[in-house]
C-alpha positions in Angstrom: -5.1 -21.7 -20.2 -2.8 -22.8 -17.5 -0.9 -20.8 -15.5 1.9 -21.6 -12.9 3.4 -19.4 -10.4 5.9 -20.1 -7.6 6.3 -17.7 -4.2 8.9 -17.9 -1.5 6.9 -17.0 2.2 9.0 -16.4 5.0 7.3 -16.7 8.0 8.3 -15.2 11.2 7.6 -13.9 14.7 6.7 -10.3 15.3 8.2 -8.4 18.5 4.2 -10.0 20.1 5.2 -13.4 19.2 2.3 -13.1 16.6 3.4 -15.1 13.0 3.6 -12.5 10.2 5.2 -13.5 6.6 6.6 -11.6 3.7 6.4 -13.8 0.2 8.0 -12.7 -2.7 6.9 -13.6 -6.2 9.0 -14.7 -8.8 11.8 -16.0 -6.3 14.7 -17.8 -7.7 13.8 -21.8 -7.8 16.1 -24.1 -5.8 17.5 -21.7 -3.0 19.3 -23.6 -0.7 18.3 -23.5 3.1 21.6 -21.6 4.3 20.9 -18.8 1.6 17.0 -18.4 3.0 17.9 -18.6 6.7 20.7 -16.2 6.2 18.6 -13.7 4.0 15.6 -14.1 7.0 18.4 -13.1 9.4 19.6 -10.1 8.2 15.9 -8.7 7.5 15.3 -9.9 11.7 18.5 -8.4 12.3 18.3 -5.4 10.3 14.9 -4.7 12.5 13.6 -2.1 9.8 10.1 -3.0 9.3 7.5 -2.0 12.1 3.6 -1.4 12.1 2.5 0.9 15.4 5.1 -0.1 17.6 5.4 -3.6 16.9 8.5 -5.2 15.0 7.3 -7.0 12.2 9.7 -9.6 11.6 11.4 -10.5 14.9 12.3 -14.1 14.9 12.2 -16.3 11.8 10.4 -19.3 12.0 9.9 -21.2 8.3 10.5 -20.9 4.9 8.5 -22.5 2.0 8.0 -22.4 -2.0 4.4 -22.2 -2.6 3.1 -23.1 -6.5 -0.1 -21.7 -7.5 -1.7 -22.8 -10.8 -4.3 -20.6 -12.3 -6.9 -22.5 -15.0 -9.0 -20.1 -17.1 -12.1 -21.1 -18.0 -12.7 -17.9 -19.9 -11.2 -14.5 -20.4 -12.7 -12.0 -22.7 -10.4 -8.6 -21.3 -8.5 -8.4 -24.5 -11.5 -8.5 -27.1 -12.7 -5.8 -24.8 -10.2 -3.8 -25.3 -10.6 -0.8 -27.3 
């Protein structure tokens, strides 16, 4: 059985100029650049994510859809349920 999932990865620079990202699973397909840029701008402007005095999502850098395909060789999980 093969399963393909699509997620949206948004990459930012934090307040120490290091890359950090947010990945949204099951993101709406086909989002336009302007919509994603707007969402990333809001995330950076609201400045609500921080860790150890570092603002995590300070400057939007890029966004991309990531497709992941998993092909099962075998899966006994259903047959082992009691």
